[in-house]
N, CA, C and O of each residue as an XYZ file, in Angstrom:
872
protein
N     -16.053    -14.984      7.082
C     -14.783    -14.696      8.014
C     -15.623    -13.862      8.846
O     -16.441    -12.970      8.620
N     -15.085    -14.531     10.061
C     -15.634    -13.354     11.360
C     -14.505    -12.316     11.592
O     -13.309    -12.522     11.793
N     -15.157    -11.202     11.518
C     -14.227     -9.754     11.972
C     -14.259     -9.700     13.541
O     -15.286     -9.654     14.219
N     -12.914     -9.715     14.027
C     -13.027     -9.084     15.362
C     -13.448     -7.820     15.937
O     -13.201     -6.666     15.585
N     -14.173     -8.306     16.945
C     -14.850     -6.461     17.388
C     -14.295     -5.539     17.314
O     -14.934     -4.492     17.422
N     -12.380     -5.469     17.025
C     -11.625     -4.468     17.724
C     -11.354     -3.855     16.173
O     -10.427     -3.058     16.025
N     -12.055     -4.186     15.207
C     -11.919     -3.465     14.358
C     -13.471     -2.786     13.489
O     -13.731     -2.192     12.442
N     -14.101     -3.250     14.522
C     -15.761     -2.471     14.282
C     -15.584     -1.499     15.704
O     -15.878     -0.304     15.737
N     -15.218     -2.026     16.481
C     -15.975     -0.818     17.782
C     -14.949      0.153     18.090
O     -13.723      0.044     18.066
N     -15.934      1.429     18.477
C     -14.965      2.810     18.494
C     -14.034      2.820     19.619
O     -14.311      2.463     20.764
N     -12.696      3.338     19.128
C     -12.318      3.103     20.529
C     -11.232      4.947     20.548
O     -11.634      5.929     19.924
N     -10.335      4.946     21.129
C      -9.470      6.186     21.330
C      -9.197      7.054     20.095
O      -9.462      8.255     20.033
N      -8.772      6.498     19.349
C      -8.515      6.810     17.173
C      -9.588      7.257     16.783
O      -9.943      8.384     16.436
N     -10.387      5.730     16.905
C     -11.652      5.651     15.823
C     -12.934      6.139     16.781
O     -13.596      5.442     17.550
N     -13.054      7.429     16.512
C     -13.978      7.591     17.460
C     -15.578      8.080     16.941
O     -16.326      8.950     17.388
N     -15.719      7.210     15.916
C     -16.466      7.499     14.820
C     -18.203      8.191     15.798
O     -18.939      9.012     15.250
N     -18.382      7.838     16.672
C     -19.680      8.012     17.465
C     -20.182      9.358     17.546
O     -21.335      9.774     17.657
N     -18.646     10.182     17.436
C     -19.068     11.900     17.308
C     -19.892     12.666     16.578
O     -19.923     12.320     15.397
N     -20.603     13.626     16.868
C     -21.245     14.514     15.438
C     -20.962     14.548     14.598
O     -21.738     13.982     13.827
N     -19.936     15.056     14.057
C     -19.202     15.771     13.013
C     -18.395     14.734     12.122
O     -18.212     14.839     10.909
N     -17.914     13.637     13.011
C     -17.943     11.980     12.222
C     -19.162     11.593     11.348
O     -19.100     11.194     10.186
N     -20.434     11.799     12.193
C     -21.368     11.243     11.385
C     -21.801     12.357     10.209
O     -22.031     11.992      9.056
N     -21.884     13.745     10.628
C     -22.298     14.219      9.489
C     -21.610     14.311      8.502
O     -22.067     14.683      7.421
N     -20.002     13.889      8.751
C     -19.410     13.496      7.249
C     -19.596     12.623      7.026
O     -18.942     12.144      6.099
N     -20.680     11.727      7.747
C     -20.683     10.411      6.723
C     -21.798     10.455      5.739
O     -21.861      9.791      4.704
N     -22.975     11.611      6.330
C     -23.958     11.503      5.834
C     -23.781     12.561      4.731
O     -24.691     12.632      3.905
N     -22.820     13.322      4.618
C     -22.645     14.354      3.507
C     -22.002     13.240      2.619
O     -22.227     13.531      1.444
N     -21.403     12.265      2.703
C     -20.610     11.876      1.782
C     -21.113     10.759      0.931
O     -20.943     10.578     -0.275
N     -21.844      9.965      1.909
C     -22.331      9.057      1.408
C     -23.879      8.496      1.090
O     -24.564      9.276      1.751
N     -24.760      7.600      0.461
C     -26.134      7.398     -0.113
C     -26.896      6.672      0.544
O     -27.555      6.263     -0.412
N     -27.338      6.182      1.406
C     -27.856      5.015      1.709
C     -28.374      4.434      0.634
O     -28.452      3.223      0.838
N     -28.766      4.735     -0.420
C     -28.926      3.777     -1.983
C     -27.977      3.147     -2.104
O     -27.978      1.953     -1.803
N     -26.777      3.841     -2.633
C     -25.801      2.499     -2.527
C     -25.357      1.439     -1.437
O     -25.553      1.243     -0.238
N     -24.534      0.753     -2.668
C     -23.658     -0.593     -1.529
C     -22.487      0.181     -0.883
O     -22.036      1.289     -1.174
N     -22.097     -0.747      0.123
C     -21.567     -0.517      1.714
C     -20.148     -0.212      0.912
O     -19.480      0.733      1.332
N     -19.598     -1.059     -0.358
C     -18.731     -0.690     -1.417
C     -18.643      0.574     -2.432
O     -17.606      0.904     -3.007
N     -19.673      1.112     -2.538
C     -19.753      2.498     -3.173
C     -19.884      3.638     -2.361
O     -19.677      4.836     -2.558
N     -20.279      2.978     -1.401
C     -20.319      4.162     -0.271
C     -18.703      4.527     -0.145
O     -18.181      5.621     -0.363
N     -17.916      3.007      0.368
C     -16.123      3.525      0.673
C     -15.549      4.344     -0.459
O     -14.650      5.151     -0.220
N     -16.046      4.170     -1.732
C     -15.307      4.458     -2.432
C     -15.644      6.240     -2.346
O     -14.814      7.148     -2.405
N     -16.767      6.317     -2.227
C     -17.032      7.860     -1.836
C     -16.109      8.523     -0.736
O     -15.340      9.479     -0.626
N     -16.542      7.634     -0.096
C     -15.842      8.190      1.443
C     -13.928      8.353      1.532
O     -13.235      8.998      2.319
N     -13.525      7.419      0.302
C     -12.175      7.705     -0.023
C     -11.641      8.844     -0.284
O     -10.650      9.388      0.202
N     -12.812      9.375     -1.584
C     -12.485     10.510     -2.175
C     -12.829     11.895     -2.022
O     -12.731     13.001     -2.554
N     -13.301     11.249     -0.979
C     -14.029     13.051      0.047
C     -12.603     12.940      0.857
O     -11.778     13.847      0.749
N     -12.405     12.016      1.510
C     -11.147     12.182      2.408
C      -9.605     12.627      1.529
O      -8.819     13.529      1.818
N      -9.540     11.657      0.414
C      -7.981     11.963      0.084
C      -8.106     13.644     -0.445
O      -7.244     14.442     -0.078
N      -9.199     14.064     -1.290
C      -9.487     15.729     -1.818
C      -9.966     16.699     -1.122
O      -9.989     17.864     -1.520
N     -10.459     16.248      0.157
C     -11.005     17.169      1.483
C     -10.095     17.947      2.227
O     -10.069     19.098      2.662
N      -9.347     16.946      2.239
C      -8.435     17.757      3.453
C      -6.838     17.505      2.646
O      -6.327     16.386      2.599
N      -6.156     18.797      2.017
C      -5.149     19.362      1.833
C      -4.049     18.105      2.482
O      -4.430     17.746      3.596
N      -2.693     17.335      1.968
C      -2.032     16.712      2.684
C      -0.840     17.602      2.784
O      -0.156     18.239      1.982
N      -0.851     17.365      4.332
C       0.496     18.801      5.063
C       1.249     17.874      5.660
O       0.551     17.126      6.345
N       2.770     17.527      5.689
C       3.408     16.606      6.377
C       4.146     17.117      7.310
O       5.039     16.629      8.002
N       3.452     18.660      7.236
C       4.235     19.682      8.077
C       4.660     19.307     10.017
O       5.579     19.000     10.777
N       2.849     19.703      9.939
C       2.084     19.831     11.282
C       2.157     18.397     11.661
O       1.773     17.397     11.055
N       2.894     18.578     13.107
C       2.624     17.386     13.713
C       2.495     17.505     15.711
O       2.961     18.182     16.627
N       1.787     16.647     15.551
C       1.419     16.422     17.057
C       2.031     15.456     18.202
O       1.672     14.282     18.117
N       2.785     15.743     19.115
C       2.618     14.696     19.920
C       1.858     14.379     21.297
O       2.138     13.730     22.306
N       0.681     15.200     20.831
C      -0.207     14.416     21.726
C      -1.515     13.878     21.582
O      -2.487     14.616     21.421
N      -1.622     12.383     21.640
C      -2.767     11.487     21.926
C      -3.761     11.949     21.103
O      -4.103     11.517     20.003
N      -4.343     13.186     21.959
C      -5.310     13.082     21.633
C      -6.196     13.891     20.328
O      -7.378     14.009     20.006
N      -4.341     14.531     19.612
C      -4.972     15.416     18.407
C      -5.325     14.329     17.436
O      -6.096     14.700     16.550
N      -4.832     12.707     17.376
C      -5.218     11.577     16.679
C      -6.381     10.947     16.738
O      -6.438      9.815     16.259
N      -7.621     11.572     17.369
C      -8.737     11.131     17.144
C      -9.079     11.625     15.639
O      -8.334     12.204     14.848
N     -10.333     11.253     15.489
C     -10.467     11.174     13.633
C     -11.676     12.660     14.190
O     -11.818     13.561     13.364
N     -12.262     12.749     15.234
C     -13.048     13.408     15.284
C     -12.310     15.020     15.798
O     -12.906     16.094     15.709
N     -11.230     14.883     16.207
C     -10.477     16.115     16.061
C      -9.906     16.642     14.542
O     -10.244     17.737     14.091
N      -9.075     15.794     13.878
C      -8.266     15.496     12.709
C      -9.654     15.848     11.724
O      -9.215     16.638     10.888
N     -10.865     15.664     11.492
C     -11.926     15.917     10.471
C     -12.487     17.383     10.675
O     -13.263     17.914      9.880
N     -11.956     18.041     11.956
C     -12.635     18.920     12.135
C     -11.167     20.275     11.483
O     -11.205     21.466     11.795
N     -10.368     19.824     10.843
C      -9.848     20.900     10.381
C      -9.472     20.531      8.445
O     -10.097     19.736      7.743
N      -8.708     21.097      8.171
C      -9.013     21.092      6.343
C      -7.396     20.590      5.945
O      -6.996     20.612      4.781
N      -6.592     20.162      7.036
C      -5.243     19.417      6.191
C      -4.985     18.578      7.145
O      -5.408     18.705      8.294
N      -4.041     17.358      6.610
C      -3.221     16.319      7.278
C      -2.742     15.701      6.920
O      -2.858     15.327      5.753
N      -1.595     15.074      8.106
C      -0.962     14.297      6.767
C      -1.464     12.466      6.538
O      -2.640     12.108      6.486
N      -0.594     11.783      6.460
C      -1.286     10.283      5.646
C      -1.786      9.650      7.282
O      -2.804      8.959      7.256
N      -1.321      9.796      8.248
C      -1.960      8.881      9.009
C      -3.230      9.511      9.850
O      -3.950      8.833     10.583
N      -3.403     11.126      9.586
C      -4.423     11.637      9.532
C      -5.809     11.835      9.296
O      -6.778     12.304      9.892
N      -5.442     11.100      7.785
C      -6.337     11.106      7.031
C      -6.969      9.780      7.139
O      -8.170      9.605      7.345
N      -5.975      8.741      6.969
C      -5.961      7.632      7.437
C      -7.146      7.125      8.106
O      -8.061      6.442      7.647
N      -6.949      7.614      9.355
C      -7.791      7.659     10.586
C      -9.004      7.988     10.569
O      -9.826      7.501     11.346
N      -9.342      9.054      9.484
C     -10.622      9.599      9.371
C     -11.265      8.756      8.777
O     -12.317      8.345      9.268
N     -10.595      8.087      7.055
C     -11.391      7.376      6.881
C     -11.838      5.773      7.107
O     -12.699      5.021      6.649
N     -10.734      5.692      8.095
C     -11.146      4.396      9.049
C     -12.400      4.711      9.781
O     -13.403      3.999      9.730
N     -12.274      6.053     10.615
C     -13.277      6.164     11.339
C     -14.630      6.152     10.731
O     -15.632      5.875     11.390
N     -14.657      6.479      9.374
C     -15.930      7.147      8.733
C     -16.647      5.622      8.882
O     -17.656      5.243      9.478
N     -15.505      4.838      7.943
C     -15.943      3.694      7.512
C     -16.652      2.689      8.484
O     -17.555      2.004      8.005
N     -16.263      2.512     10.056
C     -16.824      1.863     10.765
C     -17.912      2.353     11.419
O     -18.500      1.808     12.353
N     -18.206      3.563     10.824
C     -19.922      4.779     11.030
C     -20.265      3.906     10.449
O     -20.500      2.829     10.998
N     -20.356      4.038      9.580
C     -21.108      2.637      8.030
C     -21.248      1.251      8.563
O     -22.339      0.687      8.473
N     -20.272      0.690      9.086
C     -20.341     -0.615      9.789
C     -19.226     -1.623      9.004
O     -19.198     -2.845      8.861
N     -18.286     -0.491      8.543
C     -17.707     -1.252      7.706
C     -16.225     -2.146      8.507
O     -15.404     -1.316      8.114
N     -15.704     -2.758      8.978
C     -14.492     -2.721      9.736
C     -13.142     -1.981      8.670
O     -12.873     -1.621      7.524
N     -12.718     -2.079      9.784
C     -11.321     -0.875      9.298
C     -10.133     -1.211     10.426
O     -10.256     -1.595     11.589
N      -8.803     -0.887      9.554
C      -7.448     -1.215     10.994
C      -6.319     -0.210     10.184
O      -6.310     -0.078      8.960
N      -5.578      0.322     10.913
C      -4.802      1.281     10.137
C      -3.468      0.411     10.072
O      -3.145     -0.363     10.973
N      -2.882      0.576      9.153
C      -1.578      0.281      8.606
C      -0.196      0.853      8.419
O      -0.198      1.691      7.517
N       0.770      0.707      8.877
C       2.103      1.543      8.846
C       3.206      0.752      8.316
O       3.511     -0.433      8.449
N       3.851      1.969      7.524
C       5.030      1.128      6.968
C       6.160      2.615      7.120
O       5.761      3.771      7.252
N       7.766      2.125      7.048
C       8.430      3.247      6.279
C       8.584      3.615      4.868
O       9.031      2.626      4.287
N       8.457      4.348      4.255
C       8.370      4.750      2.868
C       9.771      5.774      2.599
O      10.098      6.819      3.161
N      10.329      5.114      1.667
C      11.070      6.354      0.779
C      10.579      7.597     -0.269
O      10.309      7.112     -1.368
N      10.471      8.445     -0.245
C      10.304      9.553     -1.178
C      11.201      9.995     -1.727
O      12.117     10.563     -1.132
N      11.147      9.821     -3.151
C      12.005     10.264     -3.838
C      11.833     11.605     -4.357
O      12.745     12.219     -4.911
N      10.594     12.089     -4.167
C       9.868     13.505     -5.025
C      10.100     14.710     -3.850
O      10.103     15.922     -4.061
N      10.358     13.792     -2.125
C      10.992     14.812     -1.119
C      10.855     16.374     -1.452
O      11.067     16.635     -2.636
N      10.558     17.394     -0.676
C      10.803     18.673     -0.866
C      12.083     19.020     -0.048
O      12.307     18.673      1.111
N      12.981     19.859     -0.960
C      14.145     20.075      0.154
C      13.922     20.599      1.386
O      14.889     20.545      2.145
N      12.888     21.111      1.818
C      12.666     22.023      2.881
C      12.224     20.539      4.048
O      12.921     20.370      5.048
N      11.268     19.769      3.809
C      11.039     18.668      4.633
C      12.141     17.454      4.727
O      12.062     16.750      5.734
N      13.143     17.154      3.786
C      14.350     16.425      4.155
C      15.347     16.933      4.733
O      16.287     16.288      5.198
N      15.193     18.409      4.755
C      16.086     18.921      5.749
C      15.771     19.129      7.285
O      16.567     19.425      8.176
N      14.738     18.956      7.349
C      14.004     18.898      8.527
C      14.049     17.468      9.222
O      14.146     17.185     10.416
N      13.941     16.585      7.997
C      13.755     15.310      8.752
C      15.403     14.424      8.870
O      15.720     13.351      9.384
N      16.068     15.334      8.227
C      17.496     15.221      8.038
C      17.438     13.240      7.000
O      18.032     12.203      7.297
N      16.736     13.453      6.157
C      16.802     12.089      5.654
C      14.851     11.806      4.721
O      13.759     11.897      5.282
N      15.119     11.489      3.310
C      13.942     10.744      2.363
C      13.164      9.457      2.768
O      12.662      8.474      2.222
N      13.347     10.036      4.144
C      12.728      8.186      4.576
C      11.136      8.798      5.365
O      11.073      9.571      6.322
N      10.102      8.245      4.702
C       8.780      8.628      5.442
C       8.546      7.773      6.950
O       7.817      6.809      6.716
N       8.935      7.830      8.410
C       8.838      6.717      9.362
C       7.104      6.903     10.114
O       6.581      7.793     10.783
N       6.723      5.838      9.693
C       5.201      5.482     10.332
C       4.350      6.148      9.189
O       3.480      6.840      9.717
N       4.275      6.199      7.690
C       3.534      6.366      7.106
C       2.234      4.863      7.318
O       2.221      3.640      7.459
N       1.252      6.104      7.206
C       0.195      5.129      7.825
C      -0.940      5.657      6.004
O      -1.052      6.632      5.261
N      -1.547      4.124      6.137
C      -3.151      3.981      4.746
C      -3.515      2.905      5.869
O      -2.878      2.524      6.851
N      -5.052      2.474      5.259
C      -5.863      2.263      6.159
C      -6.786      0.771      5.380
O      -6.836      0.860      4.153
N      -7.428     -0.424      5.942
C      -7.341     -1.326      5.406
C      -8.739     -1.176      5.438
O      -9.294     -0.609      6.379
N      -9.392     -1.678      4.407
C     -10.878     -1.829      4.853
C     -11.478     -3.354      4.678
O     -10.806     -4.130      3.999
N     -12.603     -3.779      5.207
C     -12.938     -5.183      5.379
C     -14.106     -5.125      4.154
O     -15.243     -4.888      4.564
N     -13.938     -5.329      2.588
C     -15.278     -5.265      1.712
C     -15.244     -6.384      1.435
O     -14.381     -7.133      1.891
N     -16.326     -6.834      0.488
C     -16.379     -7.893      0.101
C     -15.868     -9.182      0.224
O     -15.605    -10.030     -0.629
N     -15.740     -9.179      1.873
C     -15.272    -10.334      2.083
C     -14.083    -10.420      2.211
O     -13.610    -11.456      2.679
N     -13.154     -9.211      1.781
C     -11.941     -9.543      2.016
C     -10.978     -8.100      2.249
O     -11.308     -7.085      1.637
N      -9.741     -8.084      3.196
C      -9.326     -6.812      2.795
C      -8.446     -5.832      1.908
O      -7.640     -6.251      1.077
N      -8.674     -4.496      2.158
C      -8.543     -4.105      1.337
C      -8.068     -2.761      1.351
O      -8.759     -1.794      1.672
N      -6.366     -2.703      0.847
C      -5.905     -1.117      1.338
C      -6.425      0.131      0.818
O      -7.063      0.052     -0.232
N      -6.324      0.886      1.174
C      -6.424      2.481      0.871
C      -5.840      3.483      1.127
O      -6.173      3.882      2.243
N      -5.185      4.056      0.693
C      -4.609      5.403      0.622
C      -4.615      6.400      0.377
O      -4.075      6.670     -0.696
N      -5.174      7.491      1.139
C      -5.832      8.487      0.697
C      -5.185     10.195      1.349
O      -5.674     11.292      1.621
N      -3.769      9.517      1.360
C      -3.039     11.003      1.809
C      -2.546     11.984      0.791
O      -2.050     13.051      1.154
N      -2.631     11.751     -0.119
C      -2.097     12.365     -1.084
C      -3.292     13.051     -2.337
O      -3.566     12.568     -3.436
N      -3.924     14.528     -1.587
C      -5.098     14.725     -3.031
C      -4.201     15.004     -4.380
O      -3.040     14.962     -4.785
N      -5.453     15.297     -4.769
C      -5.426     15.715     -5.944
C      -4.734     16.649     -6.980
O      -4.426     16.551     -8.168
N      -4.605     17.774     -5.830
C      -4.000     18.934     -6.372
C      -2.962     18.782     -5.882
O      -2.466     19.896     -6.048
N      -2.055     18.052     -5.254
C      -0.730     18.191     -4.787
C       0.302     17.374     -5.685
O       1.455     17.633     -6.029
N      -0.859     15.877     -6.034
C      -0.394     15.212     -7.294
C      -0.260     15.798     -8.671
O       0.419     15.518     -9.658
N      -1.064     16.620     -8.408
C      -1.048     17.447    -10.102
C       0.148     18.318    -10.014
O       0.810     18.408    -11.049
N       0.666     19.168     -8.668
C       1.327     19.895     -8.937
C       3.007     18.810     -8.784
O       4.135     19.197     -9.087
N       2.602     17.396     -8.212
C       3.868     16.590     -8.352
C       4.240     16.015     -9.494
O       5.351     15.515     -9.672
N       3.305     16.057    -10.350
C       3.082     15.728    -11.893
C       3.379     13.692    -11.170
O       4.333     12.940    -11.374
N       2.149     13.475    -10.388
C       2.059     12.307     -9.911
C       0.761     11.894    -10.128
O      -0.155     12.628     -9.757
N       0.506     10.732    -10.724
C      -1.255     10.536    -10.615
C      -1.669     10.243     -9.770
O      -0.954      9.521     -9.075
N      -2.699     10.490     -9.378
C      -3.412     10.548     -7.794
C      -3.871      9.011     -7.909
O      -4.100      8.465     -8.988
N      -4.002      8.214     -6.311
C      -4.370      7.050     -6.288
C      -5.493      7.044     -6.352
O      -6.150      7.951     -5.841
N      -6.057      6.021     -7.000
C      -7.478      6.077     -7.543
C      -7.713      4.682     -6.121
O      -6.820      4.077     -5.528
N      -9.124      4.562     -5.964
C      -9.895      3.435     -5.467
C     -10.740      2.751     -5.891
O     -11.135      3.487     -6.795
N     -11.497      1.678     -5.960
C     -11.933      0.648     -6.728
C     -12.902     -0.125     -5.761
O     -13.883     -0.763     -6.142
N     -12.471      0.027     -4.394
C     -12.443     -1.267     -3.199
C     -12.722     -2.769     -3.430
O     -13.422     -3.620     -2.881
N     -11.917     -2.731     -4.424
C     -11.462     -4.176     -4.916
C     -10.237     -4.344     -4.680
O      -9.887     -5.374     -4.102
N      -9.250     -3.330     -5.086
C      -7.828     -3.673     -5.292
C      -7.431     -2.660     -4.219
O      -7.868     -1.579     -3.823
N      -6.547     -3.366     -3.958
C      -5.141     -2.167     -3.091
C      -4.945     -1.023     -3.587
O      -4.824     -0.897     -4.805
N      -4.883     -0.101     -2.848
C      -4.528      1.251     -3.599
C      -3.286      1.903     -2.422
O      -3.327      2.819     -1.601
N      -2.648      1.313     -2.667
C      -1.263      1.583     -1.498
C      -0.272      3.101     -2.185
O      -0.101      4.149     -1.561
N       0.161      2.849     -3.348
C       1.394      4.035     -3.509
C       1.715      3.960     -4.906
O       1.874      2.947     -5.586
N       1.817      5.627     -5.373
C       2.548      6.042     -6.600
C       3.677      5.361     -6.571
O       4.604      5.785     -5.881
N       3.823      4.054     -7.394
C       5.325      4.175     -7.839
C       6.347      4.618     -8.717
O       7.515      4.276     -8.530
N       6.075      5.205     -9.473
C       5.809      6.116    -10.556
C       5.622      7.712    -10.993
O       4.558      8.116    -11.463
N       6.625      8.460    -10.812
C       5.688      9.703    -11.536
C       5.151      9.523    -12.862
O       5.431      8.445    -13.387
N       4.296     10.497    -13.664
C       4.100     10.081    -14.872
C       5.174     10.390    -16.017
O       4.846      9.968    -17.126
N       6.519     11.118    -15.929
C       7.791     10.858    -16.687
C       8.414      9.485    -16.399
O       9.420      9.200    -17.049
N       7.825      8.373    -15.281
C       8.782      7.290    -15.184
C       9.944      7.238    -14.285
O      10.667      6.244    -14.232
N      10.125      8.243    -13.611
C      10.799      8.508    -12.299
C      10.370      7.721    -11.089
O       9.218      7.287    -11.065
N      11.088      7.525    -10.207
C      10.638      6.829     -9.203
C      10.155      7.533     -8.370
O      10.842      8.544     -8.224
N       9.002      7.495     -7.519
C       8.216      8.783     -6.696
C       8.646      7.794     -5.234
O       9.685      8.094     -4.646
N       7.980      6.887     -4.829
C       8.202      6.475     -3.572
C       8.106      4.723     -3.693
O       7.467      4.208     -4.611
N       8.919      3.785     -2.509
C       8.792      2.609     -2.291
C       8.738      2.544     -0.675
O       8.922      3.491      0.090
N       8.453      1.244     -0.346
C       8.167      0.992      0.900
C       9.544      0.192      1.122
O      10.244     -0.320      0.248
N       9.810      0.220      2.870
C      11.192     -0.035      3.076
C      10.787     -1.203      4.057
O      10.827     -2.418      3.861
N      10.463     -0.626      4.959
C       9.875     -1.596      6.066
C       8.429     -1.662      6.744
O       8.275     -0.545      7.237
N       7.439     -2.338      6.972
C       6.198     -2.912      7.162
C       6.025     -3.025      8.880
O       6.780     -3.825      9.435
N       4.911     -2.134      9.863
C       5.268     -2.443     10.755
C       3.717     -3.088     11.145
O       3.308     -3.159     12.304
N       2.925     -3.551      9.916
C       1.982     -4.303      9.932
C       0.524     -3.634     10.617
O       0.771     -2.465     10.914
N      -0.952     -4.006     10.974
C      -2.397     -3.133     11.261
C      -2.093     -3.630     12.431
O      -1.371     -4.453     12.994
N      -3.218     -2.530     12.662
C      -3.754     -1.936     14.219
C      -4.930     -1.581     13.921
O      -5.403     -0.927     12.991
N      -5.491     -2.248     15.107
C      -7.190     -1.672     15.263
C      -6.947     -0.048     15.565
O      -7.566      0.835     14.971
N      -6.036      0.169     16.493
C      -5.891      1.445     17.097
C      -4.481      2.721     16.474
O      -3.624      2.549     15.607
N      -4.721      3.763     17.229
C      -3.058      4.180     16.482
C      -2.209      3.554     17.771
O      -2.601      3.631     18.936
N      -0.782      2.823     17.275
C      -0.174      2.856     18.588
C       1.020      3.892     18.945
O       2.250      3.850     18.919
N       0.002      4.867     19.302
C       0.699      6.193     19.843
C       1.924      6.278     19.967
O       2.597      7.066     19.304
N       2.503      5.307     21.022
C       3.627      5.323     21.835
C       4.906      4.340     20.584
O       6.085      4.442     20.244
N       4.228      3.829     20.416
C       5.170      3.580     19.442
C       5.590      4.242     17.998
O       6.686      4.037     17.476
N       4.751      4.914     17.533
C       4.775      5.945     16.332
C       5.598      7.164     17.033
O       6.670      7.475     16.513
N       5.268      7.688     17.886
C       6.050      8.703     18.682
C       8.025      7.481     19.037
O       9.171      7.838     18.761
N       7.799      6.838     19.352
C       9.426      6.209     19.453
C      10.238      5.712     18.244
O      11.464      5.638     18.325
N       9.610      5.387     17.181
C      10.142      5.273     15.653
C      10.260      6.742     15.386
O      11.377      7.138     15.051
N       9.379      7.530     15.473
C       9.638      8.890     14.638
C      11.240      9.678     15.322
O      11.944     10.443     14.663
N      11.595      9.130     17.126
C      12.782     10.215     17.843
C      13.303      9.227     17.463
O      14.414      9.659     17.158
N      13.318      7.770     17.168
C      14.323      6.693     17.104
C      15.041      6.987     15.364
O      16.151      6.523     15.104
N      14.340      7.694     14.430
C      14.917      7.794     12.998
C      15.116      9.267     12.685
O      15.953      9.769     11.935
N      13.889     10.035     13.632
C      14.525     11.580     13.370
C      15.319     12.198     14.047
O      15.026     13.394     14.029
N      16.469     11.918     14.836
C      17.016     12.874     15.784
C      16.619     13.885     16.770
O      16.485     13.779     17.989
N      16.395     15.294     15.666
C      15.508     16.315     15.733
C      15.037     16.437     16.245
O      15.035     17.474     16.909
N      13.739     14.932     16.482
C      12.161     15.298     16.914
C      12.436     15.212     18.879
O      11.591     15.259     19.772
N      13.920     15.076     18.963
C      14.204     14.212     20.212
C      13.389     15.210     21.725
O      12.981     14.807     22.814
N      13.438     16.704     21.062
C      13.194     17.401     22.259
C      11.796     18.332     21.627
O      11.636     19.541     21.793
N      10.971     17.501     20.953
C       9.585     17.886     20.374
C       8.751     16.965     21.239
O       8.705     15.738     21.157
N       8.138     17.704     22.033
C       6.985     17.324     23.213
C       5.038     17.790     22.274
O       4.124     16.966     22.234
N       4.958     18.964     21.791
C       3.771     18.911     21.365
C       3.625     19.839     20.271
O       4.547     19.981     19.468
N       2.375     20.587     20.153
C       2.240     20.498     18.449
C       3.088     21.353     17.759
O       3.320     22.517     18.087
N       3.684     20.595     16.519
C       4.693     21.695     16.197
C       4.852     21.516     14.327
O       4.893     20.456     13.703
N       4.920     23.011     13.740
C       4.818     23.433     12.305
C       6.138     23.050     11.944
O       6.769     24.094     11.776
N       6.632     22.378     11.807
C       7.752     21.824     11.109
C       8.521     22.726     10.051
O       9.744     22.796     10.171
N       7.965     23.346      9.138
C       8.065     23.894      8.127
C       8.651     25.414      8.582
O       9.220     26.094      7.729
N       8.465     25.991     10.166
C       8.293     27.126     10.624
C       9.473     26.822     11.280
O       9.624     27.954     11.741
N      10.496     26.174     11.725
C      11.048     26.001     12.477
C      12.551     25.948     11.869
O      12.663     25.230     10.875
N      13.895     26.702     12.391
C      14.716     26.662     12.007
C      15.970     25.819     12.080
O      16.557     25.887     13.160
N      16.586     24.914     11.009
C      17.379     23.825     12.122
C      18.789     24.492     11.947
O      19.587     24.049     12.773
N      19.374     25.539     11.007
C      20.360     25.828     10.763
C      21.185     26.523     11.751
O      22.334     26.860     11.467
């Protein structure tokens, strides 16, 4: 199967030729391992080395570059998917970003107050081309957060899709997918912002870096 160059080459989001991306890849991979084994190692590094934070968002495209995101210790789903995708490309593994709308049944009261809904719009994950096929990987929710929410953290074996926790450990509904935007070689920034403002009217006046948790919406 021939893979299009757009899933391999660097771009505005997947700027994997930057020194900090290369350093991260060196730290968390081993030349003695296979590409799939290294992809698994990278998945767990991105999942657990960056704490999931849905409150800190930016309306500036330059803040979604992998080289920018990897310099932080927190990130939301799109940030972490971008990091993993860029690191994979740095190793020669094709990657692409995939976006969907999901409903979070264990959303905190604060984030639902901010968003006005339990629907997370433009939730992101990454697809990696391993052993002849595209495999979905979602490194968003770090293990410490999953333990706090009583949800098993998503595992990744490099062969099977790892997309979302459908149920918490007590059998309650955790997350469901509502709409699929498809996959992209780069972050479709304008589409993302447009969908956020369409579904979250409170975002209409936001155009900078915002900590949603510190905004008084009353």
